[in-house]
C-alpha positions as CSV (number, residue, x, y, z in Angstrom):
1,X,-39.0,-56.1,-38.7
2,X,-37.8,-53.1,-37.0
3,X,-37.2,-53.4,-33.3
4,X,-37.4,-50.3,-31.3
5,X,-34.2,-49.6,-29.5
6,X,-34.5,-48.8,-25.9
7,X,-34.5,-45.0,-25.3
8,X,-31.2,-43.5,-24.5
9,X,-30.8,-42.4,-20.9
10,X,-31.3,-38.7,-20.6
11,X,-28.4,-36.7,-19.2
12,X,-29.3,-35.3,-15.8
13,X,-29.3,-31.5,-15.9
14,X,-27.0,-29.9,-13.3
15,X,-28.9,-27.8,-10.9
16,X,-28.8,-24.1,-11.7
17,X,-26.3,-22.2,-9.6
18,X,-28.0,-20.1,-7.0
19,X,-28.7,-16.5,-7.9
20,X,-25.8,-14.6,-6.4
21,X,-27.6,-11.3,-6.6
22,X,-30.6,-12.7,-4.6
23,X,-28.2,-14.2,-2.0
24,X,-26.5,-10.8,-1.6
25,X,-29.9,-9.0,-1.3
26,X,-31.0,-11.5,1.3
27,X,-27.8,-11.0,3.2
28,X,-28.3,-7.3,3.1
29,X,-31.8,-7.7,4.6
30,X,-30.4,-10.0,7.3
31,X,-27.8,-7.3,8.1
32,X,-30.5,-4.7,8.5
33,X,-32.4,-7.0,10.9
34,X,-29.2,-7.5,12.9
35,X,-28.7,-3.7,12.9
36,X,-32.2,-3.2,14.3
37,X,-31.5,-5.7,17.1
38,X,-28.2,-4.0,18.0
39,X,-29.9,-0.6,18.0
40,X,-32.6,-1.8,20.4
41,X,-29.8,-3.3,22.6
42,X,-28.0,0.1,22.5
43,X,-31.2,1.8,23.9
44,X,-32.0,-0.9,26.5
45,X,-28.5,-1.7,27.9
46,X,-26.6,0.5,30.2
47,X,-26.0,1.4,33.9
48,X,-29.8,1.1,34.3
49,X,-31.4,-1.9,32.6
50,X,-34.6,-1.2,30.7
51,X,-37.1,-3.7,29.5
52,X,-38.5,-3.7,26.0
53,X,-41.8,-2.4,27.4
54,X,-39.9,0.6,29.0
55,X,-38.0,1.2,25.7
56,X,-41.3,1.2,23.8
57,X,-42.9,3.5,26.3
58,X,-40.0,5.9,26.2
59,X,-39.9,6.0,22.4
60,X,-43.6,6.4,21.6
61,X,-45.4,7.3,24.9
62,X,-42.9,9.7,26.6
63,X,-44.4,10.9,29.8
64,X,-41.3,12.5,31.3
65,X,-40.5,9.7,33.8
66,X,-37.0,8.8,34.7
67,X,-37.1,5.8,32.4
68,X,-38.4,7.8,29.5
69,X,-35.6,10.4,30.0
70,X,-33.0,7.6,29.9
71,X,-34.5,6.3,26.7
72,X,-34.4,9.7,25.1
73,X,-30.7,10.1,26.0
74,X,-29.8,6.7,24.8
75,X,-31.8,7.3,21.6
76,X,-29.6,10.3,20.7
77,X,-26.5,8.2,21.4
78,X,-27.8,5.3,19.3
79,X,-28.7,7.6,16.4
80,X,-25.3,9.2,16.4
81,X,-23.7,5.7,16.5
82,X,-25.8,4.7,13.5
83,X,-24.8,7.8,11.5
84,X,-21.1,7.8,12.5
85,X,-20.7,4.0,12.0
86,X,-22.2,4.2,8.5
87,X,-20.1,7.2,7.7
88,X,-16.8,5.6,8.8
89,X,-17.5,2.4,7.0
90,X,-18.4,4.1,3.8
91,X,-15.4,6.4,4.0
92,X,-13.1,3.5,4.5
93,X,-14.5,1.5,1.6
94,X,-14.2,4.6,-0.7
95,X,-10.7,5.3,0.4
96,X,-9.6,1.7,-0.1
97,X,-11.0,1.7,-3.6
98,X,-9.5,5.1,-4.4
99,X,-6.0,4.4,-3.2
100,X,-6.1,0.7,-4.0
101,X,-4.7,0.2,-0.6
102,X,-6.3,-2.4,1.7
103,X,-5.0,-0.5,4.8
104,X,-6.6,2.8,3.8
105,X,-8.9,4.5,6.3
106,X,-9.6,8.1,7.2
107,X,-6.4,8.2,9.2
108,X,-4.2,7.4,6.1
109,X,-5.1,10.6,4.4
110,X,-4.8,12.8,7.4
111,X,-8.5,13.5,8.0
112,X,-8.4,12.3,11.6
113,X,-5.2,14.3,12.2
114,X,-6.8,17.4,10.7
115,X,-9.9,17.2,12.9
116,X,-7.8,16.6,16.1
117,X,-5.4,19.5,15.3
118,X,-8.4,21.8,14.8
119,X,-10.0,20.7,18.1
120,X,-6.9,21.3,20.1
121,X,-6.5,24.7,18.4
122,X,-10.0,25.6,19.3
123,X,-9.6,24.6,23.0
124,X,-6.2,26.2,23.5
125,X,-6.3,29.4,21.5
126,X,-10.1,30.2,21.3
127,X,-11.3,28.9,24.6
128,X,-13.9,26.6,23.2
129,X,-15.0,24.1,25.8
130,X,-18.3,22.5,24.6
131,X,-18.8,19.8,22.0
132,X,-21.3,22.0,20.1
133,X,-18.6,24.6,19.9
134,X,-15.6,22.6,18.6
135,X,-17.6,20.2,16.3
136,X,-17.3,22.8,13.6
137,X,-13.6,23.3,14.1
138,X,-13.1,19.5,13.8
139,X,-15.1,19.3,10.6
140,X,-13.3,22.4,9.2
141,X,-9.9,20.9,10.0
142,X,-10.8,17.5,8.4
143,X,-12.1,19.3,5.3
144,X,-9.0,21.5,5.0
145,X,-6.6,18.6,5.4
146,X,-8.6,16.5,2.8
147,X,-8.3,19.4,0.3
148,X,-4.6,19.8,1.1
149,X,-3.8,16.1,0.7
150,X,-5.6,16.1,-2.7
151,X,-3.6,19.2,-3.8
152,X,-0.3,17.7,-2.6
153,X,-1.1,14.4,-4.2
154,X,-1.1,16.0,-7.6
155,X,-4.6,17.4,-7.9
156,X,-5.5,16.6,-11.5
157,X,-2.6,14.2,-11.8
158,X,-3.3,12.5,-8.4
159,X,-2.5,8.9,-8.1
160,X,-3.2,6.4,-5.3
161,X,0.5,6.3,-4.2
162,X,0.8,10.1,-4.2
163,X,-2.4,10.5,-2.1
164,X,-1.2,8.0,0.4
165,X,2.2,9.6,0.7
166,X,0.8,13.1,1.0
167,X,-1.7,11.9,3.7
168,X,1.1,10.2,5.7
169,X,3.3,13.3,5.6
170,X,0.5,15.7,6.6
171,X,-0.6,13.4,9.4
172,X,2.9,13.2,10.8
173,X,3.2,17.0,10.8
174,X,-0.2,17.6,12.4
175,X,0.3,15.0,15.1
176,X,3.6,16.7,16.0
177,X,1.8,20.0,16.3
178,X,-0.9,18.3,18.4
179,X,1.5,16.8,20.9
180,X,3.4,20.1,21.2
181,X,0.3,22.1,22.0
182,X,-1.0,19.6,24.5
183,X,2.3,19.4,26.3
184,X,2.3,23.2,26.7
185,X,-1.4,23.4,27.8
186,X,-2.5,21.0,30.5
187,X,-6.1,22.1,30.2
188,X,-6.1,21.2,26.5
189,X,-4.5,17.9,27.4
190,X,-7.3,17.1,29.8
191,X,-10.1,17.9,27.4
192,X,-8.4,16.3,24.4
193,X,-7.7,13.1,26.3
194,X,-11.4,12.2,26.4
195,X,-12.2,13.3,22.9
196,X,-9.2,11.6,21.2
197,X,-10.2,8.1,22.3
198,X,-13.6,8.3,20.5
199,X,-16.9,8.2,22.4
200,X,-20.7,8.3,21.9
201,X,-21.3,9.4,25.5
202,X,-21.6,13.1,24.7
203,X,-24.2,12.6,22.0
204,X,-27.1,15.1,22.0
205,X,-29.9,16.0,19.6
206,X,-28.0,19.2,18.8
207,X,-24.9,17.4,17.7
208,X,-26.9,14.9,15.6
209,X,-28.7,17.8,13.8
210,X,-25.4,19.6,13.1
211,X,-23.7,16.6,11.4
212,X,-26.8,15.0,9.8
213,X,-26.8,17.1,6.6
214,X,-23.1,16.5,5.9
215,X,-23.5,12.7,6.6
216,X,-26.5,12.5,4.3
217,X,-24.8,14.4,1.5
218,X,-21.6,12.3,1.9
219,X,-23.5,9.0,1.9
220,X,-25.4,9.9,-1.3
221,X,-22.2,10.9,-3.1
222,X,-20.3,7.8,-2.0
223,X,-23.0,5.5,-3.1
224,X,-23.2,7.3,-6.5
225,X,-19.5,6.7,-7.0
226,X,-19.7,2.8,-6.9
227,X,-19.7,2.4,-10.7
228,X,-16.8,4.7,-11.6
229,X,-14.7,3.3,-8.8
230,X,-15.4,-0.2,-10.1
231,X,-14.1,0.9,-13.4
232,X,-11.0,2.5,-11.9
233,X,-10.2,-0.7,-10.1
234,X,-9.4,-2.3,-13.5
235,X,-6.7,0.3,-14.2
236,X,-6.7,3.8,-15.5
237,X,-6.6,2.8,-19.2
238,X,-9.5,0.4,-18.9
239,X,-11.4,3.0,-16.9
240,X,-11.0,5.6,-19.6
241,X,-12.1,3.1,-22.2
242,X,-15.2,2.5,-20.1
243,X,-16.0,6.2,-20.0
244,X,-14.9,7.0,-16.4
245,X,-13.6,10.4,-15.7
246,X,-10.6,9.7,-13.5
247,X,-9.8,13.1,-12.1
248,X,-13.4,13.9,-11.4
249,X,-13.9,10.5,-9.7
250,X,-10.8,10.9,-7.5
251,X,-11.9,14.5,-6.5
252,X,-15.4,13.4,-5.7
253,X,-14.2,10.4,-3.8
254,X,-11.9,12.5,-1.7
255,X,-14.8,14.9,-1.1
256,X,-17.1,12.1,0.0
257,X,-14.6,10.5,2.3
258,X,-13.6,13.8,3.8
259,X,-17.2,14.9,4.5
260,X,-18.2,11.5,5.9
261,X,-15.2,10.9,8.2
262,X,-14.8,14.5,9.1
263,X,-18.4,14.8,10.3
264,X,-18.2,11.5,12.2
265,X,-14.9,12.4,13.8
266,X,-16.1,15.9,14.7
267,X,-19.1,14.4,16.6
268,X,-17.5,11.3,18.2
269,X,-13.7,11.8,18.1
270,X,-11.4,9.6,16.0
271,X,-12.6,6.0,16.2
272,X,-10.2,3.5,14.7
273,X,-10.7,0.2,12.9
274,X,-14.4,0.7,11.8
275,X,-13.5,2.2,8.5
276,X,-10.6,-0.2,8.1
277,X,-12.0,-3.5,9.1
278,X,-15.6,-3.6,8.0
279,X,-14.9,-3.1,4.2
280,X,-12.5,-6.1,4.5
281,X,-15.1,-8.3,6.1
282,X,-17.7,-7.2,3.5
283,X,-15.4,-7.8,0.6
284,X,-14.7,-11.3,1.8
285,X,-18.3,-12.4,0.9
286,X,-19.4,-9.9,-1.7
287,X,-16.3,-9.8,-3.8
288,X,-14.8,-6.6,-5.2
289,X,-18.0,-5.0,-6.5
290,X,-18.5,-1.7,-4.8
291,X,-22.2,-1.7,-5.7
292,X,-22.6,-4.2,-3.0
293,X,-19.6,-3.3,-0.7
294,X,-20.9,0.2,-0.1
295,X,-24.4,-0.7,1.0
296,X,-23.2,-3.6,3.1
297,X,-20.6,-1.3,4.8
298,X,-23.3,1.3,5.4
299,X,-25.3,-1.3,7.4
300,X,-22.6,-3.4,9.1
301,X,-20.4,-0.6,10.3
302,X,-23.0,0.7,12.7
303,X,-23.5,-2.9,13.9
304,X,-19.8,-2.9,14.9
305,X,-19.8,0.6,16.4
306,X,-23.0,0.2,18.4
307,X,-22.1,-3.4,19.4
308,X,-18.8,-2.1,20.7
309,X,-20.6,0.7,22.6
310,X,-22.9,-1.9,24.3
311,X,-19.9,-4.0,25.2
312,X,-18.1,-1.0,26.7
313,X,-21.1,-0.3,28.9
314,X,-21.4,-3.9,30.1
315,X,-17.8,-4.7,31.0
316,X,-17.2,-1.6,33.1
317,X,-20.7,-1.2,34.6
318,X,-21.7,1.1,36.3
319,X,-19.0,3.2,34.5
320,X,-18.2,2.6,30.8
321,X,-15.3,2.1,28.4
322,X,-15.3,4.6,25.5
323,X,-16.3,3.0,22.2
324,X,-13.0,3.9,20.6
325,X,-11.1,1.8,23.1
326,X,-13.4,-1.2,22.6
327,X,-13.2,-1.1,18.8
328,X,-9.4,-1.0,19.0
329,X,-9.3,-4.0,21.4
330,X,-11.8,-6.0,19.4
331,X,-10.7,-4.9,16.0
332,X,-7.0,-5.7,16.4
333,X,-7.2,-9.5,16.7
334,X,-10.0,-9.8,14.1
335,X,-8.1,-7.7,11.6
336,X,-4.9,-9.8,12.1
337,X,-7.0,-12.9,11.5
338,X,-8.4,-11.4,8.3
339,X,-4.9,-10.4,7.0
340,X,-3.4,-13.8,7.7
341,X,-6.2,-15.7,5.9
342,X,-4.9,-17.5,2.8
343,X,-7.7,-16.3,0.6
344,X,-8.2,-12.6,1.2
345,X,-10.5,-10.7,-1.2
346,X,-8.5,-8.4,-3.4
347,X,-9.2,-4.8,-4.2
């Protein structure tokens, strides 16, 4: 007589690991929500406090009252902060991937120095005094230096090390020229002193319209370079095997970073740490995949820039601290913490 043996216990199935892509997408949506909140705070907070009702009225029912005028001015400032922050974060992420240097930012390749040198030249030798006037000089200087660094870095044979060395050398020469001109011209020194710390206070609709086409083109180009830059991160030989065109990718990356950081610097002045720090923070929870780093940097960099601008208006009320000063003060300790972490995401 056969006796049925007791059924064997069924092995418990381990729970499926969470979908990392879904988590990243949810995180990006959360980042967008935070950006909206910071943008609202940027419009509402200042020397004159505005309620959410006043902000809504100024945005959608403008009747020309004092509160509505204040909302309009702060809206231009907030929009410029959104655009410039996204541009600086994207440029920093692209340059770090291009040079394989975790300390890369627009300053490393001389772009900030080129814009600054062009502005002091416009002020001293051409008598330009308005932001609308020298924004084009700043952008032209950044573009010219970006092209020069790429040429000195070897052009078709450019390598990350050559680009970094060329950028450092050109920056040193341009900052020497900058200091010499400002010492000889006290008027240039006075005007440059405000511009070089980086500020959103001079934002106008005109400035936003001037830089918007360049920022839009640079953003689209940078986002399109995510896949080839991912391939290049695995080494030149592997990238070639995967079908990446190295010289074209390097040239387009330099072009995207130059357009983005040049336009942002032209409109706001050189603002440090945004393009350097945000890609590090993003990389710590997305990993090295640029298909996620670039969108996250586009969203979180304006959060940092606008947040720093709000802090600058609060701590020195009724005056304000320029946003470039606040990002440097806040960014320094945070970046030191990130660098000293035991597990830092690699490029």
